[in-house]
N, C-alpha and C positions, 0 to 999 in steps of 0.2 A: 771082626771084619774091618778091614782098613779101606777107607775111601781116599781117592786122590783128587785134588783140585785140578780143574782144567788149566791148561797152560795159560799164563798171563798173556793178554793181547797187548797191542800197542797202547800207549797212554791216551786217555780221553782228553780232547781239546775242547775249550768253550765254544759253543755254537753261537754265531752272530745272531743278533736280534732279527727275527723274521724268517731265518733259514730253517727249513724243515717243518714249518707250521702246516697244518692242514689247509688244503686249498680253500679259499673263500674267507679265511680269518684275516681281518685287516691288521696292519702293523700299527705301532704307536703313532708314527707321524701321520698316517692316513686317518686314524681315529681322531687325532687332534684337529686335523684340517676339517673333518666332517663336523666336529663339534663347533668349531669356529664358524663354519658356514651356516650351521643350524641357528646359532645365536645371531649371526649377521642378518639372516632372514627374518627372525623374530623382531629384532630391533627395527629393521627397515619397515616391516609391516606396521609396527607401532607408530613410528615417526610419520609414515605416510597417512595413517589413519588420523593422527592428531592434526596434520596439515589439512586434510580434507574436511575435518570437523570445523577447523578455523575458517576455511574458505566458505563453507556453507553458512555458518553462523554470521560471518561478516556480511555476506550478500543479503541475508534475511533481515538484518538489523540496520544496514546502511540506509541513512536518510529517514529512519523511523524511530531511532532511539538516540538520546543525546550523548550516551557514552560510546556510540559506535565509532567516533573519530579515532579512538585508540586502536581499533581494528582496521580502520580505513587508512591509517597513516602509511601503510606499506606501499611502496611504489608499485603501480600496476604491473610493470615488467617483472617484478619479483613474484607476483602471483602466477606468472607463466613460467618463469625460469626454475623456480623451486620444484614444482611437480614434474617438469621436464627432466631435471637432474635425477629426481627420485625414480622416474620411469626408467632411465638408463641404468641406474644403480640396481634395479630389480633383476637385471640380467645375470648378476652374480649370485642371486639367491637360488634356491633349489626347491623342487617339488611344489606343494601347495603355496608355500610362502612366495614363490616367484609370481604365481598367478594372482594371489591376493594383493601384493604390492603393485603389480602392473594395473590391476583393476582400480585400486584406490587412487593411484597417481593419475591414471587416464581420466577418471571422473573429475579430479581437481583441475587438471589441465583443460578439459573441455569446458568446465565452468568459467575458468579465467578467460578463455578465448571468446566465449559468447557473452560475457558480462562486463567487458572492459579490460583489454589487455594492454592498451597504450601503444600497440603496434599498428602502423599505417600500412597495411598490406598492399593497397593499390599503388603505393609508391614504387613497387617492384615492376609494374608494367604501364603505369599511366604517366603521360607527359602533359604537364599543364599547358604547354604551348606558349606562343608569344602573347604579349600584352597588346591589345588593339589600341590604335590612336584614340585619344579622348577619354581613356580610362582615368578614374579618380585614384589618387595615391593617398592611402590612409596609414598612419602610424599610431600604434597603441602601445603604451608602456607604463609599467609600475616604476616610478622614478626613485624608489627607495628614499622616501622622505625628502624629496626634491634635492637629491644628491648630497645628503647630509655628510656622508663619509668622503666623497670625492670633491665636493664643492659645487655650488650652483653654476659656476661658469662651465663646468663639465657637462651639465644638463643641456645648456644651450648649444654647446659645441656638438654634442651627439645629435641633437635634433636638427641642426643645420646640415649635418652629414647626410641626413635623410629628409630632404625637402619634400613636404607633403601638402596636399590640399586640406587635409583634416588631421589634427592631432588629438588623440584621446589619451589623456594623461591622468594617472592615479597617484595618490600620495603627494599631491601638491600641498604639503603641510610640513610644519617644523615639529620636531620631537626631541625632548630632552631625555636622555638615557637615565634610567634609574627611577623614573616616575611612573612607569607602566602606562595604564590607561589614562592617567592624569597629566601626562607629559606632552600632549598635543596642543599646538597653537596655530592660528591662521597665518598664512603668508600673504602679505599685502604688497604685491609687486606688479600691479597693472601697468605702471609707467614703463618698467623694463620690458614687460611682455610686448607692449605696443612698439617699443623701440627695436626689439629683436625680430618681431613679426609684423612689420608695417602692412596695413591693409587687412589684417586678419580680424575676424570677429571673435570676441572672448565670451565664453559662458563658463560659469563656475557654480558648484554646489559643494560646500564643505571642502573635502580633499580632491574632488573631481574637477578637472580643468579640460575644457574643449576649446581648441583653436581652429577656426575654419576660414578658408578663403571665401566661402559662400555665406550669404546673409542668414542669420538665425531668425526664422519667422515665428517660432514658438518654442517654449521649453516647459511643457506641462510636468507637474510633479508625478513621481512614480512610487508606488508602495508607501513606505513610512513617511516619505517626503510630503504626502498630502496633508497629514496631520501637522507636520512641522511648519508648512507654509501657512497654516491657519493660526500659528502663534508667532508673530513677528519678534517677540522677545526671547525666543529660544536661543540658548547659549551656543557658542561655536562647538564646545565639547559635545553637546547633544546632537548637533547637526553632523559632526564628524562621525559619531557613533552610529547614527541611524540613516543618514542620507547616502545610500550606496549605489544608487542607480540614477544617472542623469540622462534624460532624453532631450535632444535638440533636433528640431525639424529645420532642415536646411533647404533653401531655395537653390536648386542646382539646374541651371539651364532651363528654367521654366517648369521644373517638376520639384516635388517635395520629397526629400530623402530624410527618413528618420534615423538618427544615429543615437545609440545607447552607449554611454560610457559607464562601465561597470567595475565595481570593486566590492565583491561580496565579503561580508564580515569573516575574518579569520576564525577558524573553529577553536583554536587554542593557542596559547603562548607557551613557549618552552619553559619560561621561568615559573610557570604554574604546574609543572609536571611532577613535582615531588609529592607523591601520594601519601607520604608520612609526615607532612609538614603541619597538619592540622587545618589546612586551608579547606574551605567548603567547595570541593571540586564538583559535587553534584549540582549545586546551584549555578556554578560558573559554566559548566558544560551545557546545562539546560538553557541558560540565558543566551549563550552563543548560538546554540542549536535553533532556538526559537527565532532569534534575529535573522539567521541565515534563511530559514524557511519563509519568514515574512518578506524578506527582500526578494527572494526568487519567485514566490507566489505573486508578489506585486508586479514583477517584470512580466510574468506569464499573463496576468490579467490585462496588462497594458498592451501586450502584443496581440491578444485576442480582439481588442477594440481598435487597433491601429490598422488602417487600410493602406498606408503608404509603403513604398519600398523601404526596406529596413536593413540596417547593419548594426549588429550587437558585438561589442568587443571590450575586453578588459581582463582583469584579474578576478577569476571566480573562486579562487581558493578551494578548488574542487578538482579531483582527478577523474579520469574516465571511468574508473570503477566505483565512484561514489554516486549513489542513486539520487542525490539531490538535484542533479542536472537532467533527470529523465524528462521533466516537463518541458524544459527548454529544447531538448533534442527532439521531442515530439512535434514541436511547433516550428523549428528552424533548421536550416541546413548548416552543417559544420563546414567551415572554410577549408578544412584539412584536405578536401578533394582537390585543392590546387597547390598542395604542398608535396614535395618530392623526398621527404625524409622518412626513413623506415621507422625510426624512433623519435618522434617529434616532442622532445622534452623542453620545458621552458623555465623551470625553477630548480635551484639547488638550495639545500639547507646549509647555511653558513653557521656552523656551531661556534659558540664562544671559545676563545683560545684556551680557557681554563679546562675545557672538557678533554679528557684523555682520548676520546674517540674523534676528536676534531680532525685528525689526519685522515680518517676514513670518509667522513661525510663532507668536509669542506673542500670540495674539488671543483674545478672549472666546469666539468660536465654535469649538466642538470640530470636529476633522476625522476622528476615529476613534471607532468604537464598540468599546470593550474591556470594558465592564460588561454583564453578561448576567443574565437570569433565565429559569429553565425550570421546568416542572411535569411531574409524573408521577403516574399512577394516579388520574386523575379530578379533580385540583385545578383549579378553574376560575379564570381570571384575568379580572376584570371591568374593571379599569382598570390601565394601566401607563404612568406618566408619568416623564419624565426632566426633573428640575428643577434650577435653578441653586442653587449653594451660596453665592452672594454673595461669592465670592473665597476661601472657606475651603479649597477643594480644586480641583485640576485636573480632577477628575471631577465629573460631574453626579450628583445624588441619584436613585436608583431608588425610585419610589413605587408600591407595588402594593396592590390590593384583591383578595383571593382568598377563595374558599370551598371547603369540602370536598364 
C-alpha cells in the first residue's frame, strides 16, 4: 500500500521574539526590566536601612561617647536631604520593597527634622522687624588666628566695617603651622587695640578678646578657668587649651549685662584623622570630649547662678544635631529667632590643597552652623545676621542688635 505525502505548504519563516507566545508570558525585555526593578528595590531597602541605623546610632551616642564625633561630623542638612532623596527614590521600587524603603526613609527623615536639621523654618514666615533706637550692636567672630592668612590689618579693617558697642573675638592668638597643639603663642597688642578702638575697655583670657564701649565691672572665671586663676604661674599654652569661656559683666546705662565670649574646644583636628597611623586616637578623642563637656557644663553652672540679663556668643564647634548643646538650649534662647535665613550656616571646611577632594569641600558656601548666640533673662534680639568676612576667616561674622 502506497502512501502519499501531503502537498508541501509555503516555507516556514522565523517567528519574531514574543510573537505567538501564550498570553501572560513576559518577553525577554520585560523580564529583564522586572529583574532590574527587583534588585533596585532590594538595594534601596538595604541602603535606606543602613542610613536609618546610622541616624539612630548617631543620635544615641552624640554627646555621650568620645568617638561620636566621627558620626556627628555630617552636616545636619545632609541628615535631612539623604532620607528625603531616598524617600523619592522609593517611588521607582515595587511591591513590598516600595513600602519598606518609604517607611525606613520616613523614619530617618522624621528623626532628622526633630533632632536638629539645621533648617530655620520660621524664616519662611517671620519678619524680625526694625531695630529700635538705643539697641546695642554686638559683633562676634572667630578671627582665624587673628587673620594669620590675610594679615592683621585685614582684621581691623573688617571690624571697623562693622562698628559695634561690643566685640566678642575668638582666636586672638598666633599659631605656627606644623606644630599642632604646640604652635600657639600669645598676641601682645594692647597698644594697637587702644589706638584702633579708643575709649573701649579691653578684657582678655587666653585666645578670647572682648572689646566694649561699656565699663567692665567684673570678669569672674567660668568652668576650668576657676582652677587656672588659682595658679598664677599657669603657662599660656595651658590657658589657651582650657580657658574657653570668658564672662564679662558690663555696666550698660545703669544695668549689668553679662556677656559670655565662647570658643569651645574643637572635637578633632583633620591632621589626626589617619586611623592607621598608629596615633592613639582613643585617648585623643576622649581628652577632647572631656574638655568640651567640662567647658559646656561650666558655662551651664554659671548661667544657673547668674541673675543678670545675659548674652552668650561665639564658636561652639558644635552643630544643631550634636547633643552637647542640649544643656545650653534648655537654659537660653537661640538668637536665630531674629534671623531670616532658611539655612543659617556659619562655617566651611577649608581642606588642605593637597587633598584631592579639596574642590568639593573648600567652597565659599558654609555647610555647618557651629557659631551660636543665645540670650537669657529678657535680653531681646532684634536682628541676627551672619555676614561674610571677605576671606579673613572660615567662619561668618555674627552680627546682633539687642536690648535689655
